Structure formats: structure tokens, C-alpha cells
C-alpha positions in Angstrom: -5.6 30.4 13.8 -5.4 26.7 13.5 -7.4 24.0 15.4 -5.3 21.5 17.2 -6.1 18.2 19.1 -3.8 16.7 21.6 -4.2 13.1 22.4 -2.3 11.9 25.4 -3.2 10.4 28.7 -0.7 12.4 30.5 -2.8 15.3 31.6 0.0 17.8 32.8 1.6 17.4 29.3 -1.5 18.1 27.6 -2.2 21.2 29.7 1.4 22.4 29.0 0.9 22.1 25.2 -2.6 23.5 25.4 -1.5 26.6 27.0 1.5 27.1 24.7 -0.6 26.7 21.6 -3.4 28.9 23.0 -0.8 31.7 23.5 0.0 31.5 19.9 -3.7 32.0 18.8 -4.6 28.4 18.2 -7.9 26.6 19.3 -6.6 23.6 21.2 -8.6 20.7 22.5 -7.4 17.7 24.6 -8.4 14.0 24.8 -7.0 11.5 27.2 -8.1 8.3 25.2 -8.5 7.2 21.7 -12.3 6.6 21.9 -13.0 10.2 23.0 -10.5 11.5 20.5 -11.9 9.9 17.5 -15.3 11.2 18.4 -14.0 14.8 18.8 -12.1 14.4 15.4 -15.2 13.5 13.7 -17.1 16.5 15.1 -14.3 19.1 14.4 -12.0 19.8 11.5 -8.5 19.7 13.1 -5.5 20.9 11.3 -3.0 19.1 13.4 -3.2 16.3 16.0 -0.6 15.4 18.5 -0.9 11.7 19.0 0.6 9.6 21.8 1.4 5.9 21.0 0.5 4.1 24.2 -3.0 5.1 25.2 -5.4 3.4 27.8 -7.6 2.0 25.0 -5.1 1.2 22.3 -2.1 2.0 20.2 -2.3 5.5 18.4 -0.3 4.2 15.5 -3.0 1.7 14.6 -5.5 4.7 14.2 -3.3 6.8 11.9 -5.0 5.8 8.6 -8.4 6.4 10.1 -7.3 9.9 11.3 -5.9 10.8 7.9 -9.1 9.6 6.2 -11.1 12.2 8.0 -12.6 15.2 5.9 -10.0 17.8 7.3 -6.9 15.2 6.6 -5.0 16.5 9.7 -1.3 16.2 9.9 -0.3 14.0 12.7 2.6 14.5 15.0 3.5 11.4 17.0 4.7 12.2 20.5 5.6 9.1 23.0 7.6 8.5 25.9 8.3 5.1 24.7 10.1 5.9 21.3 11.9 3.2 19.4 13.7 3.4 16.0 11.0 0.7 14.7 8.2 2.8 16.1 9.6 6.0 14.3 9.9 3.9 11.1 6.3 2.7 11.2 5.1 6.2 12.1 6.7 7.7 9.1 5.6 4.9 6.8 2.0 5.4 8.1 2.1 9.2 7.1 3.0 10.8 10.3 4.4 14.4 9.9 7.0 14.0 12.6 8.0 11.6 15.6 8.8 13.3 18.8 10.1 11.5 21.7 9.3 12.7 25.3 10.8 14.4 27.4 11.6 17.3 24.8 11.9 20.9 24.9 8.7 23.2 24.5 10.3 24.3 21.3 11.0 21.0 19.9 7.1 20.3 20.6 5.9 23.4 18.9 8.3 23.7 16.0 6.8 20.9 14.0 3.3 22.6 14.5 4.5 25.6 12.7 6.1 23.7 9.8 3.0 21.5 9.4 0.7 24.7 9.4 3.1 26.2 6.7 2.6 23.2 4.6 -1.0 23.1 5.0 -1.4 26.8 4.0 0.7 26.3 0.9 -1.2 23.1 0.0 -4.6 25.1 0.2 -3.1 27.8 -2.1 -2.1 25.3 -4.7 -4.3 25.0 -7.6 -6.3 21.6 -7.1 -5.3 18.9 -9.4 -7.8 17.5 -12.0 -9.6 14.3 -11.1 -7.4 11.3 -11.5 -8.3 8.7 -14.2 -8.5 5.4 -12.2 -9.7 2.8 -14.8 -10.4 -0.5 -13.0 -8.7 0.7 -9.8 -11.5 0.5 -7.2 -11.3 1.4 -3.5 -12.2 4.3 -1.1 -10.5 3.1 1.9 -7.8 5.0 3.7 -5.2 2.7 2.4 -6.2 3.3 -1.2 -6.6 7.1 -0.6 -3.1 7.1 0.4 -2.0 5.3 -2.7 -4.2 7.7 -4.9 -2.2 10.7 -3.2 1.2 9.0 -4.1 -0.1 8.3 -7.6 -1.2 11.9 -8.1 2.3 13.1 -6.8 3.9 10.7 -9.2 1.7 11.8 -12.2 2.6 15.5 -11.7 6.2 15.1 -12.4 8.9 12.9 -14.4 10.7 11.3 -11.3 11.2 7.5 -11.5 8.7 5.6 -9.6 8.9 2.1 -8.0 5.8 0.2 -7.3 5.9 -2.4 -4.8 3.3 -4.9 -3.7 2.4 -8.7 -3.6 1.4 -10.7 -6.7 -2.0 -9.8 -7.9 -2.5 -6.4 -6.1 -2.5 -4.4 -9.5 0.9 -2.8 -10.0 0.5 -2.7 -13.7 -2.8 -0.8 -13.3 -1.1 1.7 -11.0 1.6 2.1 -13.5 -0.8 2.7 -16.2 -2.6 5.2 -14.1 0.6 7.1 -13.4 1.3 7.3 -17.3 -2.5 8.3 -18.0 -2.6 11.0 -15.6 0.9 12.5 -16.7 1.8 14.9 -19.5 3.0 11.8 -21.5 -0.4 10.3 -21.8 -0.4 10.9 -25.6 2.8 8.8 -26.1 3.5 5.2 -25.7 3.4 3.1 -22.5 5.9 0.4 -23.1 5.9 -2.8 -20.9 8.9 -4.9 -20.2 8.2 -8.0 -18.5 11.8 -8.6 -16.9 10.8 -12.0 -15.7 10.1 -13.3 -19.2 13.3 -12.0 -20.7 15.9 -14.6 -21.5 19.4 -13.7 -20.6 20.6 -13.8 -24.2 17.9 -11.7 -25.6 17.7 -9.1 -22.7 20.0 -6.6 -24.1 18.8 -6.7 -28.0 15.2 -6.4 -26.6 15.8 -3.2 -24.6 18.5 -1.5 -26.7 17.7 -2.8 -30.1 20.3 -3.8 -32.8 21.7 -3.0 -36.2 21.5 -5.4 -39.1 24.3 -8.1 -38.8 24.9 -7.4 -35.2 24.7 -11.1 -34.4 23.7 -14.3 -36.1 19.9 -14.0 -37.3 19.9 -10.0 -37.1 18.7 -9.9 -40.8 17.4 -6.2 -40.5 17.8 -3.4 -38.0 15.4 -3.5 -35.0 14.4 -0.7 -32.6 14.5 -1.7 -28.9 11.9 -1.1 -26.5 13.6 1.8 -24.9 13.5 3.6 -28.2 9.8 2.8 -28.5 9.2 4.4 -25.3 10.9 7.7 -26.4 8.6 10.6 -25.2 6.5 8.2 -23.2 6.9 5.7 -20.3 8.9 2.5 -19.9 7.5 0.1 -17.3 9.7 -2.5 -16.2 7.6 -5.1 -14.5 9.2 -7.4 -12.0 12.4 -5.4 -12.3 14.1 -7.6 -9.4 14.3 -10.2 -12.1 16.6 -8.0 -14.2 20.0 -9.8 -14.7 22.7 -8.5 -12.8 25.2 -7.9 -15.7 22.5 -5.8 -17.5 21.7 -3.6 -14.4 24.9 -1.7 -14.8 24.1 -0.8 -18.5 20.7 0.1 -17.6 21.9 2.2 -14.9 23.9 4.3 -17.4 20.8 4.7 -19.5 18.9 6.1 -16.6 21.7 8.5 -15.8 22.4 9.6 -19.4 19.1 8.9 -21.3 21.1 7.6 -24.0 22.3 4.1 -25.1 24.0 2.3 -28.0 22.1 -0.5 -29.9 23.9 -3.8 -30.4 26.3 -3.4 -33.4 26.0 0.2 -33.6 28.8 2.9 -33.4 26.6 5.7 -32.3 24.5 6.6 -29.2 20.8 7.3 -29.4 19.0 9.6 -26.9 15.6 8.4 -25.5 13.3 10.8 -23.5 11.3 8.1 -21.4 9.8 8.2 -18.0 10.7 5.0 -15.9 8.2 3.1 -13.7 9.2 -0.1 -12.3 7.4 -2.7 -10.2 8.3 -5.7 -8.1 6.8 -8.1 -5.6 10.2 -8.8 -4.2 12.1 -7.1 -1.4 14.9 -5.2 -3.2 16.6 -4.3 -0.1 17.0 -8.0 0.6 18.3 -8.6 -3.0 20.9 -5.9 -2.5 22.1 -7.6 0.6 22.3 -10.8 -1.2 24.3 -9.2 -4.0 21.9 -9.8 -6.7 20.6 -6.3 -7.2 22.7 -3.3 -7.5 22.3 -0.7 -4.6 23.0 2.3 -7.0 20.4 1.1 -9.4 17.7 0.8 -6.5 18.5 4.4 -5.4 17.9 5.4 -9.1 14.6 3.8 -9.4 12.9 4.7 -6.3 12.7 8.5 -6.4 8.9 7.9 -5.5 7.8 4.7 -4.0 4.2 3.6 -4.3 3.3 0.6 -2.1 0.1 -1.2 -3.2 -1.4 -3.1 0.0 -2.5 -6.6 -0.1 -6.3 -7.0 -0.4 -6.4 -8.4 3.2 -5.3 -5.0 4.5 -8.2 -3.1 3.1 -11.0 -5.3 3.3 -13.4 -2.5 3.4 -13.0 -2.1 -0.3 -13.5 -5.8 -1.1 -17.2 -5.8 -1.7 -17.0 -2.8 -3.8 -14.0 -4.4 -5.8 -16.1 -7.7 -6.2 -19.2 -5.9 -7.4 -17.3 -3.9 -10.0 -15.6 -7.0 -11.5 -18.7 -9.0 -11.5 -20.5 -6.3 -13.4 -17.5 -6.0 -15.9 -17.5 -9.9 -16.3 -21.1 -10.1 -17.0 -21.1 -7.3 -19.4 -18.1 -8.8 -21.2 -19.8 -12.4 -21.4 -23.2 -10.7 -22.2 -25.2 -12.4 -19.4 -27.5 -10.9 -16.8 -25.9 -9.0 -13.9 -25.5 -10.9 -10.5 -26.5 -10.2 -7.1 -24.6 -11.3 -4.0 -26.3 -13.3 -1.3 -25.4 -12.2 2.2 -23.5 -15.4 3.0 -21.7 -15.0 -0.4 -20.5 -11.6 0.8 -19.6 -13.2 4.2 -17.6 -15.8 2.5 -15.6 -13.3 0.4 -14.9 -11.3 3.5 -13.6 -14.5 5.5 -11.2 -15.7 2.8 -7.6 -14.3 3.3 -7.0 -13.7 -0.5 -3.3 -14.6 -0.8 -3.4 -14.0 -4.5 -5.2 -10.5 -3.9 -7.4 -8.9 -6.5 -6.2 -11.3 -9.3 -7.3 -14.4 -7.1 -10.6 -12.5 -6.4 -11.3 -11.8 -10.1 -10.6 -15.6 -10.9 -12.9 -16.6 -8.1 -15.7 -14.4 -9.4 -15.2 -15.8 -12.9 -15.6 -19.3 -11.8 -18.6 -18.3 -9.6 -20.5 -16.6 -12.6 -19.7 -19.5 -14.7 -21.1 -21.8 -12.1 -24.1 -19.8 -11.7 -25.1 -19.9 -15.2 -28.6 -18.4 -15.3 -29.0 -18.1 -11.5 -29.3 -14.4 -10.7 -27.8 -14.6 -7.2 -24.3 -15.7 -6.2 -24.1 -18.2 -3.2 -21.0 -19.6 -1.5 -21.8 -22.9 -3.5 -20.4 -21.1 -6.6 -17.2 -20.2 -5.3 -14.1 -22.3 -6.3 -13.8 -25.6 -4.2 -10.4 -24.6 -2.9 -11.7 -21.5 -1.3 -14.8 -23.4 0.1 -12.5 -26.1 1.6 -10.2 -23.5 3.2 -13.1 -21.6 4.7 -14.7 -25.0 5.9 -11.4 -26.2 7.5 -10.8 -22.8 9.2 -14.4 -22.9 10.6 -14.0 -26.3 11.8 -10.5 -25.7 13.5 -11.8 -22.4 15.2 -15.0 -24.2 16.6 -13.1 -27.2 17.8 -10.2 -25.2 19.5 -12.7 -22.9 21.1 -10.3 -20.0 21.0 -12.7 -17.6 19.3 -16.1 -17.7 21.0 -19.2 -16.7 19.1 -20.7 -13.6 20.8 -24.5 -13.1 20.9 -25.7 -9.6 21.3 -29.1 -8.0 22.0 -30.4 -5.9 19.3 -29.6 -2.8 21.1 -26.0 -4.1 21.7 -25.1 -5.0 18.3 -21.8 -3.3 17.4 -20.9 -2.0 13.8 -19.7 -4.7 11.6 -16.5 -3.0 11.0 -15.9 -2.9 14.7 -16.9 -6.5 15.3 -14.7 -7.8 12.5 -11.9 -5.8 13.7 -12.1 -7.3 17.1 -12.1 -11.0 15.6 -9.3 -10.1 13.4 -7.3 -8.9 16.2 -7.8 -12.1 18.4 -7.0 -14.2 15.2 -3.9 -12.1 14.4 -2.6 -12.7 18.1 -3.0 -16.4 17.7 -1.3 -16.4 14.5 1.7 -14.5 15.8 1.9 -16.8 18.9 2.3 -19.7 16.6 4.9 -18.0 14.6 6.8 -17.0 17.8 6.8 -20.7 19.0 7.9 -22.2 15.5 10.7 -19.7 14.9 12.6 -20.2 18.2 14.0 -16.6 18.2 14.9 -16.5 14.5 13.6 -13.0 13.5 14.5 -13.4 9.8 12.6 -16.7 9.7 9.6 -14.8 11.2 9.8 -11.9 8.7 9.9 -14.7 5.9 7.0 -16.6 7.2 4.8 -13.6 8.0 5.9 -11.5 4.9 6.4 -8.6 7.2 9.2 -6.2 7.6 11.0 -6.2 11.1 9.6 -2.8 12.2 6.0 -3.8 11.3 6.6 -7.4 13.1 8.0 -5.7 16.3 5.1 -3.3 16.3 2.3 -6.0 16.0 4.0 -8.0 18.8 3.9 -4.9 21.1 0.4 -4.3 20.1 -0.5 -7.8 21.4 2.0 -7.7 24.2 3.9 -10.7 22.9 7.7 -11.3 23.3 9.7 -12.1 20.2 
């Protein structure tokens, strides 16, 4: 018997599903709004949750990460009467088990439950994997836990992995973690920085060459593919790989053999490929600068690293970890964070992600010298100026009003932060919509969002784009 929660404001629909699931022997509860549903999900270990999108107190899709992070990690089936292709894409990207549009037959509603329960039963029977080694990867938010799950999946097999994410999110750290948790851990982890390769030397660097293959080839040289034999080949910034070399490398991936420059024989190389990029490879394919067949080949598993601004719950933990590491490396006493220093870290948008955060901490620690506590004064001037300008613009515009609470009315910091963030997010999107004048591609470029996510945010804030 499974425990099922149905979250939908359509009471007759809830009653129908509840009766159908109860006949099958499942314990079924209903909730007609998100707030009630989340409280119930915290109190009970549900196996499967049927979740509507448009609810009286919010968008169900926005709560998917929070639901998945619950101890029982329930499977979530989206059921909506306002289904769209973009909504379906977003639901699947957020980890939904299935996406069903109403009205549908009762069998269409119940079949995903059977399949989800079969999956959970097999998952429980599976021997638990060993604890992941995550050197310098910090974070316990739902977004990071989702990354760890994909990392574990990638480490358990030899499939090609594509790691995507903005600059500074730690793509190389995740690539190393996949290698160090795989069966290839005892062999080489070979890094190829595709952005640093010159067009003339790319082929010889990857494939190697024989003596006399070209002017200056005074001796035989093994390429990086040869060095990765038995281990992992990491192509960093794979979107920068020259187009004329992509066809040659595609054959290497297919056959796992290659011919060094100047050689008449082919060499086998048993390597595992991990690629990373901060660019939109689908867009590069449309522009003709990246081969579509190569993209399909390198992304058997895709690991998307979120930008720091999308998992701020981890920021202080990450900052404390790197502060301790920097202090230990430089042999100075450990530093504490003042309350306003922490608030300043949380207020900054961190466009450079964790890399920018680490650089800011390096500067702060250097500025503090023997002072045991870090204050906003120690942050880089550029960050302090941005925060000061933002504060001044908000106060002068009056768009965000400071709310004062009685002690008994104080909300949780997380809830208060989300409320303020939502207001600022809406203001930002309103400015984008005005500036683009209907050019959706330009809106995606400015915001850095995909079309599906952009449309979903606009629906969330009831904006027309």
C-alpha cells in the first residue's frame, strides 16, 4: 500500500481520484491549496503526489524542488487543466514524473501512479550506493541535491556527460567528482581547455603526432586522448572546439580509435568523455557553429549546475567553507562573519557565481588582516558600490516598502527573502518586457533564460510578453 497526496483546488476531481486510489488499497489524502499541502507533506511520508499547477495560493511548479527535498522524496505527477508545451518542458526539467492535462480518462490518471510505485519499489531494493566524494563542492539545498543525484547516476556508468552552467559555477569540480566516484578513479583525469587551443595545434594536441609529421616535430608525442586511456577525458568549454575538428572527434567518440598525425596506423583509447560548457549548444547548432550529431553524442547524461543566485540557501555555508580554507592556506586565524557581512553576501547577485564569491572572500580576508570578524567594509569596492546603488534606487523609487513586524509576527527569513525576491523579480521582468518590444529572442538573451522558463515566470507574475 502506498500513501498518495492529491493537491488540487477542484474538489470533485480530488474526490474522484481519492476513491479510485482507495479502491486499489492506497492511503489517499487531499489538499486544496499549497500551504495546507506542504504542511501535510512535512507530517507524512508520501510516495506519490499529484500536483496541480494553478492553485489559489501559488504555482505548483514553483514548489517542485521543495517537495522533492522532503525526506520521503515523493514522485510528483503534474495534473493541470491549463497545460502548455512550455509548462510540460519546465515540469520535466524540474523532475516531475509525468505531466497530465485535464480532462483525461481515469486510466490515464492512474497508470502513472502504478509506474511511479514500481520505480520506487525497485529503487528501494537496489543496493544503496556509497557516499559520494564531493571535494570542495558545498551545498545541501534541493537544487544541489538534484545535482548530486545526477552526479551519482553519471559516476555509476560510462556514458558521456555534458555539464552545463554559467562561468564560475564549478563545472570542473563536478567533472572531477564524476571521475573520482567512478570505476576509473585510479586512472588519469585529463583536462582539455578547448578555449585555449589554437586552431593549428588542436589536432596535434588531442591526437598526438609521429616524428617528422610537421616542421618542428622532432620526436614522437602522445596526444591527450592517448593520455586519457583507461581514465577520463574532460573537454572544458567544448563549445569552443573548432568546427573542422568536430567531425574528426565525433569519429573518435564513435569508434574509440584515432590516427596520430603522420601515422599510418590507428590507436585505440578506452576513455570516458565528460564535456562542459557555459554556452547554449542548441543555439550554436542553429547558428551552424556546432555539429548536431556531436551534441547528441556528448550529452547522454546532462548535469546542469545552477547559478549561485538560484540556491542562496547554500551561500553562507559555501562562504564559510572557503573562508576556512583560505585562512588555513594562508596560515592566519579563522574569521567570523558579522551579521551585516552575511546580509551583504545574500544581497549581492553574484553574476560570477562561486568563483566571484571566493575572490571576494580572498579580498575580504586580506583587508581584515588581524581583525577576527569580517564586515561589509572588507568586501571589494565594486560589490559595495553595487549594493549601495541598489539600496539607494529602491529607497528612492519606493517600489519595495520596508515592513515592520511585531515579534510574534516575524516571518521566517527564508519566507521574507522569497517575498522580496519575488517583488524584485517582477519589477525586473516588467523592465525587460518594456525594453524588448516583443522580441522574445532578445528577452532570452538579456535574462539568460530559456523560452520555457521565461514564459513560466511571466505567467507566475501575471505579465504579458
